C-alpha positions as CSV (number, residue, x, y, z in Angstrom):
1,M,-6.4,-8.3,-28.7
2,T,-3.8,-9.2,-30.7
3,Y,-4.0,-6.0,-32.7
4,L,-3.7,-4.2,-29.7
5,L,-0.4,-6.0,-28.7
6,L,0.6,-5.4,-32.2
7,G,0.3,-1.9,-31.6
8,Y,1.8,-1.9,-28.6
9,L,4.8,-3.4,-30.0
10,V,4.8,-0.8,-32.6
11,V,4.6,2.3,-30.1
12,V,7.4,0.2,-28.1
13,I,9.8,0.3,-31.3
14,I,9.4,3.4,-33.6
15,P,10.6,5.7,-31.3
16,L,13.7,4.1,-30.8
17,L,14.3,4.9,-34.5
18,A,13.5,8.7,-34.0
19,A,16.2,11.1,-32.8
20,S,13.4,13.0,-30.6
21,W,12.3,13.7,-26.9
22,R,9.1,14.7,-28.3
23,V,9.0,11.3,-30.1
24,S,9.7,9.3,-27.3
25,L,7.3,10.6,-24.6
26,L,4.8,10.2,-27.5
27,G,5.7,6.5,-27.2
28,L,5.3,6.3,-23.4
29,A,1.8,8.1,-24.1
30,L,0.6,5.6,-26.6
31,Q,1.9,2.7,-24.1
32,G,-0.5,4.1,-21.5
33,V,-3.5,4.5,-23.6
34,L,-3.2,1.0,-25.0
35,L,-2.2,-0.9,-21.8
36,G,-5.5,1.0,-20.8
37,W,-7.3,-0.4,-23.7
38,V,-5.9,-3.9,-22.8
39,A,-7.0,-3.5,-19.3
40,L,-10.8,-2.8,-20.6
41,K,-10.7,-5.9,-22.9
42,S,-9.1,-8.1,-20.8
43,Q,-12.1,-8.1,-18.0
44,S,-15.4,-9.4,-18.7
45,E,-16.9,-7.0,-16.5
46,L,-16.4,-3.3,-14.8
47,S,-15.4,-2.9,-11.1
48,A,-13.9,-0.8,-8.9
49,T,-10.3,-2.2,-9.3
50,T,-10.3,-2.6,-13.0
51,L,-11.2,1.1,-12.9
52,I,-8.1,2.1,-10.5
53,V,-6.1,0.1,-13.1
54,V,-7.2,1.8,-16.2
55,V,-6.9,5.2,-14.6
56,D,-3.4,4.1,-13.4
57,V,-2.1,2.9,-17.1
58,G,-4.1,4.9,-19.2
59,V,-4.1,8.4,-17.4
60,V,-1.3,8.2,-14.7
61,R,1.1,6.4,-17.3
62,G,-0.2,7.5,-20.6
63,I,-1.1,11.4,-20.0
64,V,0.8,12.4,-16.7
65,A,3.9,11.1,-16.9
66,P,4.5,12.1,-20.1
67,W,3.1,15.5,-19.6
68,V,4.9,16.2,-16.4
69,L,8.5,15.4,-18.4
70,Q,7.6,17.5,-21.4
71,R,7.0,20.5,-19.8
72,V,10.2,20.0,-17.9
73,L,11.7,19.9,-21.0
74,V,10.2,22.8,-23.0
75,R,10.8,25.0,-20.1
76,S,14.4,23.9,-19.9
77,N,14.6,24.9,-23.9
78,A,16.0,21.1,-24.3
79,P,17.6,20.6,-27.7
80,R,15.2,18.5,-30.0
81,R,17.4,15.9,-30.5
82,N,18.1,13.4,-28.2
83,D,18.8,9.7,-29.0
84,V,17.6,6.9,-26.3
85,I,19.9,4.4,-28.2
86,P,22.7,5.0,-30.7
87,A,22.0,6.3,-33.9
88,N,23.6,3.4,-35.8
89,L,22.8,0.4,-37.8
90,F,24.6,-1.9,-35.1
91,S,21.8,-0.5,-32.5
92,W,18.9,-0.8,-35.1
93,V,20.0,-4.8,-35.9
94,L,20.0,-5.2,-32.1
95,V,17.0,-4.2,-31.8
96,A,15.4,-6.7,-34.6
97,A,17.4,-9.2,-33.0
98,I,15.9,-8.6,-29.6
99,V,12.5,-8.4,-30.8
100,F,12.8,-11.7,-32.9
101,A,14.5,-13.4,-29.8
102,S,11.4,-12.4,-28.1
103,F,8.6,-14.2,-30.1
104,R,10.9,-17.3,-30.5
105,F,11.1,-17.4,-26.4
106,A,7.2,-16.8,-26.6
107,T,6.8,-19.5,-28.7
108,R,8.6,-22.1,-27.1
109,L,7.6,-20.9,-23.4
110,S,3.8,-21.1,-24.7
111,L,4.1,-25.1,-25.7
112,V,5.6,-25.9,-22.6
113,E,3.3,-23.6,-19.8
114,G,0.3,-22.7,-22.0
115,G,-1.0,-19.1,-22.2
116,N,-1.2,-16.4,-24.8
117,P,2.6,-16.3,-26.7
118,M,1.8,-12.8,-28.7
119,H,1.2,-11.6,-25.0
120,L,4.0,-13.1,-23.9
121,A,6.5,-11.8,-26.6
122,T,5.3,-8.2,-26.8
123,V,6.0,-8.2,-23.1
124,T,9.2,-9.8,-23.3
125,A,10.3,-7.3,-26.5
126,A,9.4,-4.5,-24.4
127,L,11.4,-5.2,-21.0
128,L,14.6,-6.0,-22.9
129,L,13.9,-2.9,-25.2
130,G,13.7,-1.0,-21.9
131,M,17.0,-2.5,-20.8
132,F,18.7,-2.1,-24.0
133,V,17.9,1.7,-23.6
134,L,18.9,1.9,-19.9
135,A,22.4,0.0,-21.1
136,S,23.5,1.9,-24.2
137,Q,22.6,5.8,-23.2
138,N,24.0,7.2,-20.2
139,S,22.2,10.6,-20.1
140,M,19.1,11.4,-17.5
141,F,16.4,11.5,-20.1
142,S,17.6,8.5,-21.6
143,Q,17.7,6.6,-18.1
144,I,14.0,8.0,-17.5
145,V,12.6,6.5,-20.4
146,G,14.1,3.2,-20.3
147,C,12.7,2.8,-16.6
148,L,9.2,4.1,-17.7
149,R,9.7,1.7,-20.7
150,I,10.2,-0.9,-18.3
151,E,7.5,-0.2,-15.8
152,N,5.3,-0.3,-18.8
153,A,6.2,-4.1,-19.7
154,V,5.7,-4.9,-16.4
155,A,2.1,-3.6,-16.2
156,L,1.3,-5.0,-19.6
157,F,2.3,-8.5,-17.7
158,E,0.2,-8.2,-14.6
159,L,-2.5,-7.6,-16.9
160,S,-2.4,-10.7,-18.6
161,A,-3.3,-12.1,-15.0
162,S,-6.9,-13.2,-14.5
163,A,-7.3,-11.1,-11.1
164,H,-5.9,-7.8,-10.3
165,L,-4.4,-6.9,-6.8
166,P,-7.0,-5.3,-4.4
167,A,-7.9,-2.1,-5.1
168,L,-6.2,-0.4,-2.1
169,L,-3.1,-1.9,-3.3
170,Q,-3.3,-1.2,-6.6
171,L,-4.0,2.9,-6.0
172,S,-0.9,2.7,-3.8
173,L,1.1,1.1,-6.6
174,S,-0.3,4.1,-8.7
175,V,0.6,6.8,-6.3
176,V,4.0,5.5,-6.1
177,F,4.7,5.5,-9.5
178,L,3.4,9.0,-9.8
179,L,6.1,10.2,-7.0
180,T,8.5,8.7,-9.1
181,V,7.4,10.5,-12.2
182,L,7.9,13.7,-10.1
183,L,11.0,12.8,-9.0
184,F,12.2,11.7,-12.5
185,A,11.2,15.4,-13.4
186,R,13.2,17.0,-10.6
187,F,16.1,15.3,-11.4
188,L,15.5,16.1,-15.0
189,R,15.1,19.7,-14.3
190,G,18.2,19.8,-12.2
191,Q,20.2,18.3,-15.2
192,L,18.9,20.6,-17.7
193,Q,19.7,23.7,-15.7
194,S,23.1,23.0,-15.1
195,P,25.7,24.6,-18.0
196,Q,26.4,21.3,-19.9
197,P,23.2,21.0,-22.5
198,L,21.6,17.7,-23.0
199,D,23.2,16.8,-26.1
200,A,26.4,17.1,-24.7
201,I,26.4,14.6,-22.2
202,E,24.1,11.8,-24.1
203,Q,27.3,9.6,-24.6
204,P,26.6,5.6,-26.1
205,T,27.7,3.1,-23.2
206,L,27.2,-0.1,-25.4
């Protein structure tokens, strides 16, 4: 399980350093695939609920959501460059500091409460980096990426539980997530079709 969490941490961090919306969407796709893998590894036996969870995180989050956003960006001829965080040394240092603080927090908490410190550290880093994306840029695409990163971090935290939600409730959450992505895509399409290009409104807020 540790190698999956390390892989997840890598695909959370690397897209922040690349100024491309394609890399950002690839990062979201890989996060979904790894979430599905974690869901399979964390359960001793395969059940209907587990299958729904795998479909939710692996297919809906890992394939459908990035594909929907990618179609909108391609059809709108969006510029290739897109910084989800400001492309400067200060931002990169903050990313490193967030990851370091997440591991320190997870180590201290695991000593008191128990649990897997690597899992907690990965969840904390993914959640805080998603919030950092939301706080540092104000473009529609960056805000969408930040929200989806936070959603994936919450999903990863839920996978640490010994039991999943009931199958019907889990399916409902998956449908709500899919509808949210479609709504994001609609807003993004409307913004990209406006006279002002995507890179012209990508202004740092931090």
